N, C-alpha and C positions, 0 to 999 in steps of 0.2 A: 243480264246474265241470270241463268236459272241454277238452282241447287237441286240435286236429286240424291236419294239414298238407295242403297242396295244392301239387303241383308235379310235376317230372319223376320218373322211377322212382328215380334215385339219391338225389334229395332226400328223397322220401318214405321210401324204404327205410332211409336213415341214421337217421331219427327212429323208425321202427318198431323198430329194434334197441334203442332206449332205451325202448320201450313206448308210444310215442305213435302212434296210428293216423293214417292219411292216405288221401287220394284221389289217384291218379296221373292227371295231366292234362297233356299236352304242348301242347294248344291253349289259348290265352288265353281264348277265348270259353267253352269248356267249363269251364275253371277258374273263370271268373266265375260260371257257373251253379252249380258246386259250392260256391263261397264263399257265394252267396246262400242256398242250401239250408242250409248249416251255420249261418249267422247267424240263420236263422229258428228254429233249435232252441234252446230256452231253457237246455238243459244245456251248451251249448258257450259257453265264455267267451273262448277265444283261438283264432284261426286263423292259422297260420304259412304264408306263401306264398313260393315261390322268386321272387327278384327278376327273373329272366329272363322270367317270365310276366307280371309286373305292369307292365312297361314300356308295353305297348300298351293296358292297361285301367286306367291310373292314375286317370283322371278318374272312371270308374265306381266304383272302389274308394273314392275320396275321398267321393263321394256316399253310398255304402253306409256308410262310417264315420260320417257325419253323422247318419244315421237309425237305426242299430242300436246296441245297447249292447255287442255282441260286439266285442272287439278284433281287428282284422285287421292283421297285421304282416308286412312283407316282409323276408326274410332272404336273404343272398347264396347263390346256387346254387353247386353244386360247380364249381370252375374259373372262376367269374366274377371280373371285375376289381373293384377297390375303387372305389366311387362315393360321392359325397357327396349327402346328402339335405337339402334346405332345409325344415326342420320348420316354420319360420315361415310359409312360403308354403302348406304343407299345412294348417296350423292355420287360416289365413285362409280357405282354400277350404271347410274343414269348417264354420267359423263363419259363412261368408257375408259376410265383411268385405271 
């Protein structure tokens, strides 16, 4: 299984230094398109996305997580502030409860 990153240039570059490939995307809609393409690839097991991009596409990502087996995980972007994630709410959305 492969790991990919999607996000800003600094986010993707920091992972590329560790050997993890990525797609640079500053626009949330373009990032969503990249994430959809990556989750369609059966070799990709994990997509790491910078959280500054996921804010405006969170509902679409939740729906994508429900229908695909690839994990899509948001990580803090460079310089972002600490935020709390309510995983119960996310899980309820994914399960449709």
